[in-house]
C-alpha positions, 0 to 999 in steps of 0.5 A: 500499499502507498504510503500517503493510503496509509496516513489517515489524518495528519492532524493527531497531536501525536505523529508515528514514526513513518506519519511524523518521516511524511509530515516533514517530507522526508523519505521513512528510510532517511527517516530513520537513518539519517533525521530522527538522531540529529541533535537538533532533532526533536524526543520523543515520546516512547509509550513502550519497547516497541512504540514511540510518537513524535508530538506533530508541535515539536515537529512544526517548531524543528520544521519552521527552525530548518525553513528559517536555517535556509532563508539565512543561508540564502 
């Protein structure tokens, strides 16, 4: 199934890894390999050993910060 079809609602306050990757416009594998390990990336909320979620508002803030960095470089 296409990832876009799996993503039902990005308006929820917490997003899983697939949703978080889609929300910030990264591929799932790139998100897992690079983005979520960045020191400036928001920390997830761990619900269990296998279930972690990211707060959507934290992702929005991080994404806005990335946009500002790019603007400053122009």
